BALOBA-1460 file (C-alpha; in Angstrom, 3 decimals):
// residues 165
<rec num="1" residu="m" x="-4.671" y="36.646" z="36.526"/>
<rec num="2" residu="a" x="-5.626" y="32.856" z="35.708"/>
<rec num="3" residu="t" x="-5.497" y="30.168" z="37.923"/>
<rec num="4" residu="f" x="-3.224" y="26.826" z="36.343"/>
<rec num="5" residu="d" x="-4.205" y="23.470" z="37.259"/>
<rec num="6" residu="t" x="-1.137" y="21.918" z="38.284"/>
<rec num="7" residu="v" x="-0.888" y="18.560" z="35.516"/>
<rec num="8" residu="r" x="0.563" y="14.923" z="36.958"/>
<rec num="9" residu="l" x="3.083" y="13.634" z="34.862"/>
<rec num="10" residu="f" x="2.696" y="10.521" z="36.431"/>
<rec num="11" residu="d" x="-0.833" y="9.525" z="36.374"/>
<rec num="12" residu="s" x="-1.829" y="5.938" z="36.803"/>
<rec num="13" residu="e" x="-4.669" y="5.997" z="35.277"/>
<rec num="14" residu="l" x="-3.599" y="8.148" z="32.037"/>
<rec num="15" residu="l" x="-0.511" y="6.165" z="31.707"/>
<rec num="16" residu="r" x="-2.909" y="2.968" z="31.563"/>
<rec num="17" residu="q" x="-5.710" y="4.089" z="29.114"/>
<rec num="18" residu="r" x="-2.597" y="5.199" z="26.826"/>
<rec num="19" residu="l" x="-0.996" y="1.865" z="26.609"/>
<rec num="20" residu="s" x="-4.170" y="0.762" z="25.944"/>
<rec num="21" residu="q" x="-4.394" y="2.522" z="22.968"/>
<rec num="22" residu="l" x="-1.064" y="1.495" z="21.867"/>
<rec num="23" residu="d" x="-0.797" y="-0.533" z="18.599"/>
<rec num="24" residu="l" x="3.046" y="-1.972" z="18.400"/>
<rec num="25" residu="e" x="2.097" y="-3.536" z="15.324"/>
<rec num="26" residu="e" x="2.344" y="0.596" z="14.210"/>
<rec num="27" residu="m" x="4.814" y="1.064" z="16.667"/>
<rec num="28" residu="w" x="7.083" y="-1.916" z="14.840"/>
<rec num="29" residu="s" x="6.341" y="-0.428" z="11.538"/>
<rec num="30" residu="k" x="7.503" y="3.002" z="12.297"/>
<rec num="31" residu="g" x="10.470" y="1.399" z="13.796"/>
<rec num="32" residu="m" x="11.458" y="-0.628" z="11.063"/>
<rec num="33" residu="k" x="10.874" y="2.408" z="8.516"/>
<rec num="34" residu="g" x="13.023" y="4.232" z="10.379"/>
<rec num="35" residu="v" x="16.023" y="1.773" z="10.980"/>
<rec num="36" residu="l" x="15.663" y="0.564" z="7.297"/>
<rec num="37" residu="s" x="15.871" y="4.447" z="5.927"/>
<rec num="38" residu="l" x="19.217" y="4.925" z="7.953"/>
<rec num="39" residu="v" x="19.962" y="1.256" z="5.840"/>
<rec num="40" residu="i" x="19.606" y="2.684" z="2.700"/>
<rec num="41" residu="l" x="20.934" y="6.102" z="3.202"/>
<rec num="42" residu="t" x="24.251" y="4.208" z="4.781"/>
<rec num="43" residu="l" x="24.083" y="1.984" z="1.536"/>
<rec num="44" residu="l" x="23.534" y="5.058" z="-0.649"/>
<rec num="45" residu="i" x="26.918" y="6.616" z="0.738"/>
<rec num="46" residu="a" x="28.729" y="3.414" z="0.195"/>
<rec num="47" residu="l" x="27.142" y="3.432" z="-3.001"/>
<rec num="48" residu="t" x="28.644" y="6.766" z="-3.821"/>
<rec num="49" residu="g" x="32.097" y="6.129" z="-2.459"/>
<rec num="50" residu="g" x="32.815" y="3.232" z="-4.028"/>
<rec num="51" residu="a" x="32.292" y="5.239" z="-7.275"/>
<rec num="52" residu="l" x="34.597" y="7.495" z="-6.776"/>
<rec num="53" residu="k" x="36.875" y="5.256" z="-5.892"/>
<rec num="54" residu="t" x="36.874" y="3.329" z="-8.617"/>
<rec num="55" residu="l" x="37.347" y="6.529" z="-10.743"/>
<rec num="56" residu="w" x="39.845" y="7.454" z="-8.946"/>
<rec num="57" residu="e" x="41.933" y="4.558" z="-9.221"/>
<rec num="58" residu="i" x="42.127" y="5.076" z="-12.976"/>
<rec num="59" residu="r" x="44.728" y="7.441" z="-12.423"/>
<rec num="60" residu="l" x="46.475" y="4.671" z="-11.706"/>
<rec num="61" residu="l" x="46.897" y="3.956" z="-14.745"/>
<rec num="62" residu="f" x="49.560" y="6.125" z="-15.140"/>
<rec num="63" residu="k" x="51.975" y="4.225" z="-12.428"/>
<rec num="64" residu="h" x="51.152" y="1.026" z="-12.978"/>
<rec num="65" residu="s" x="49.989" y="-1.659" z="-16.076"/>
<rec num="66" residu="g" x="46.679" y="-1.276" z="-17.994"/>
<rec num="67" residu="e" x="46.717" y="-5.092" z="-17.107"/>
<rec num="68" residu="v" x="46.301" y="-4.339" z="-13.187"/>
<rec num="69" residu="v" x="44.426" y="-1.267" z="-12.805"/>
<rec num="70" residu="m" x="41.919" y="-2.554" z="-14.893"/>
<rec num="71" residu="r" x="41.462" y="-5.829" z="-12.524"/>
<rec num="72" residu="q" x="41.271" y="-3.588" z="-9.731"/>
<rec num="73" residu="v" x="38.723" y="-1.806" z="-11.630"/>
<rec num="74" residu="i" x="36.785" y="-5.112" z="-12.767"/>
<rec num="75" residu="v" x="36.148" y="-6.527" z="-8.652"/>
<rec num="76" residu="n" x="35.656" y="-2.723" z="-7.267"/>
<rec num="77" residu="t" x="33.049" y="-2.624" z="-9.898"/>
<rec num="78" residu="l" x="31.499" y="-6.178" z="-9.063"/>
<rec num="79" residu="m" x="31.499" y="-5.167" z="-5.183"/>
<rec num="80" residu="l" x="29.638" y="-2.069" z="-6.265"/>
<rec num="81" residu="l" x="26.903" y="-4.440" z="-8.240"/>
<rec num="82" residu="a" x="27.002" y="-6.625" z="-5.284"/>
<rec num="83" residu="l" x="25.820" y="-3.383" z="-2.847"/>
<rec num="84" residu="v" x="23.509" y="-2.271" z="-5.595"/>
<rec num="85" residu="e" x="21.755" y="-6.195" z="-5.070"/>
<rec num="86" residu="v" x="21.762" y="-5.016" z="-1.363"/>
<rec num="87" residu="f" x="20.111" y="-1.622" z="-1.574"/>
<rec num="88" residu="k" x="17.793" y="-3.398" z="-4.040"/>
<rec num="89" residu="t" x="16.693" y="-6.261" z="-1.472"/>
<rec num="90" residu="t" x="16.515" y="-3.444" z="1.339"/>
<rec num="91" residu="v" x="13.862" y="-1.196" z="-1.090"/>
<rec num="92" residu="t" x="11.838" y="-3.986" z="-1.737"/>
<rec num="93" residu="y" x="11.807" y="-4.682" z="1.897"/>
<rec num="94" residu="f" x="11.096" y="-1.184" z="2.787"/>
<rec num="95" residu="r" x="7.980" y="-0.798" z="0.592"/>
<rec num="96" residu="e" x="6.411" y="-4.489" z="0.416"/>
<rec num="97" residu="g" x="7.677" y="-5.537" z="3.733"/>
<rec num="98" residu="r" x="9.427" y="-8.790" z="2.799"/>
<rec num="99" residu="v" x="12.226" y="-9.986" z="1.093"/>
<rec num="100" residu="k" x="12.310" y="-12.397" z="-2.470"/>
<rec num="101" residu="v" x="14.497" y="-15.188" z="-1.832"/>
<rec num="102" residu="t" x="15.757" y="-14.384" z="-6.070"/>
<rec num="103" residu="f" x="17.027" y="-10.945" z="-4.823"/>
<rec num="104" residu="i" x="18.993" y="-12.764" z="-1.854"/>
<rec num="105" residu="v" x="20.681" y="-14.826" z="-4.154"/>
<rec num="106" residu="d" x="21.152" y="-12.327" z="-6.897"/>
<rec num="107" residu="t" x="23.053" y="-10.853" z="-4.150"/>
<rec num="108" residu="i" x="25.689" y="-13.710" z="-2.941"/>
<rec num="109" residu="l" x="26.117" y="-14.660" z="-6.896"/>
<rec num="110" residu="v" x="27.247" y="-11.425" z="-7.458"/>
<rec num="111" residu="v" x="29.603" y="-11.905" z="-4.444"/>
<rec num="112" residu="m" x="30.743" y="-15.060" z="-5.640"/>
<rec num="113" residu="l" x="31.430" y="-14.225" z="-9.085"/>
<rec num="114" residu="t" x="33.237" y="-10.991" z="-7.273"/>
<rec num="115" residu="e" x="35.009" y="-14.239" z="-5.511"/>
<rec num="116" residu="v" x="35.684" y="-16.082" z="-8.524"/>
<rec num="117" residu="i" x="37.781" y="-13.614" z="-10.278"/>
<rec num="118" residu="s" x="39.425" y="-11.925" z="-7.601"/>
<rec num="119" residu="q" x="40.365" y="-15.545" z="-7.186"/>
<rec num="120" residu="w" x="41.072" y="-15.984" z="-10.789"/>
<rec num="121" residu="f" x="43.333" y="-12.968" z="-10.694"/>
<rec num="122" residu="k" x="45.688" y="-13.531" z="-7.897"/>
<rec num="123" residu="g" x="46.140" y="-17.253" z="-9.736"/>
<rec num="124" residu="g" x="46.062" y="-19.494" z="-6.923"/>
<rec num="125" residu="d" x="45.379" y="-22.929" z="-6.415"/>
<rec num="126" residu="w" x="42.467" y="-24.460" z="-8.565"/>
<rec num="127" residu="q" x="40.714" y="-25.762" z="-5.940"/>
<rec num="128" residu="p" x="39.660" y="-22.564" z="-3.678"/>
<rec num="129" residu="l" x="38.426" y="-21.633" z="-7.763"/>
<rec num="130" residu="t" x="37.098" y="-24.807" z="-8.113"/>
<rec num="131" residu="a" x="34.807" y="-24.687" z="-4.803"/>
<rec num="132" residu="l" x="33.298" y="-21.408" z="-6.016"/>
<rec num="133" residu="l" x="32.708" y="-22.261" z="-8.952"/>
<rec num="134" residu="g" x="31.129" y="-25.394" z="-7.720"/>
<rec num="135" residu="s" x="29.242" y="-23.016" z="-5.331"/>
<rec num="136" residu="l" x="27.916" y="-20.482" z="-8.333"/>
<rec num="137" residu="v" x="26.858" y="-23.462" z="-10.081"/>
<rec num="138" residu="v" x="24.423" y="-24.682" z="-6.509"/>
<rec num="139" residu="l" x="23.125" y="-21.116" z="-6.152"/>
<rec num="140" residu="s" x="22.050" y="-20.831" z="-10.231"/>
<rec num="141" residu="v" x="19.989" y="-24.437" z="-9.875"/>
<rec num="142" residu="v" x="18.561" y="-22.283" z="-6.428"/>
<rec num="143" residu="r" x="17.840" y="-19.463" z="-8.251"/>
<rec num="144" residu="v" x="16.017" y="-21.182" z="-10.987"/>
<rec num="145" residu="l" x="14.043" y="-23.146" z="-8.975"/>
<rec num="146" residu="a" x="12.843" y="-20.093" z="-6.361"/>
<rec num="147" residu="v" x="11.944" y="-18.140" z="-9.999"/>
<rec num="148" residu="r" x="10.093" y="-21.608" z="-11.106"/>
<rec num="149" residu="w" x="8.118" y="-22.532" z="-8.042"/>
<rec num="150" residu="s" x="7.409" y="-18.942" z="-6.537"/>
<rec num="151" residu="p" x="4.810" y="-18.981" z="-3.900"/>
<rec num="152" residu="t" x="3.791" y="-15.476" z="-5.982"/>
<rec num="153" residu="l" x="3.045" y="-17.921" z="-9.617"/>
<rec num="154" residu="r" x="1.531" y="-20.377" z="-7.339"/>
<rec num="155" residu="t" x="-1.165" y="-18.081" z="-5.700"/>
<rec num="156" residu="g" x="-1.820" y="-16.495" z="-9.086"/>
<rec num="157" residu="t" x="-1.372" y="-12.929" z="-6.725"/>
<rec num="158" residu="q" x="0.948" y="-9.700" z="-8.296"/>
<rec num="159" residu="d" x="3.197" y="-7.845" z="-6.046"/>
<rec num="160" residu="t" x="1.742" y="-5.369" z="-4.227"/>
<rec num="161" residu="g" x="4.279" y="-2.467" z="-6.102"/>
<rec num="162" residu="l" x="7.281" y="-2.566" z="-8.875"/>
<rec num="163" residu="v" x="10.203" y="-1.824" z="-7.487"/>
<rec num="164" residu="d" x="12.078" y="-0.349" z="-10.486"/>
<rec num="165" residu="l" x="15.508" y="0.473" z="-9.495"/>
């Protein structure tokens, strides 16, 4: 009969040895990739659900006027485009490990544009609409400046990988 050696579960020397070999940067990278994978999956599910909801709202054409339904479809579609921009930013961070300022500004621009159109459709006061339009102009200028004076263009380095979404 073979004899089995008792394995000590909490061997302090073995624990010290393993902790000394632990690469925190690799752990961080794997952890972030895992979390970002869940975020990407969540965004894909949300995009699918949003597209199905928008398609489902077309049935309202039989109950309401076409103008009301089309306004709702336009706002929902713009929100889906904002979600696509968030998805694009997340995938870029997943691939390259950094986020481009232009992607963030693009996302904010799409959300703000959705809000402007929503306010316009509501027909409310012109002051909030003017403030939103002013913010859109400022963000557009920031986006142009971010592209014009990009660190990538100054250093002459190119991105590590193209994101073709």
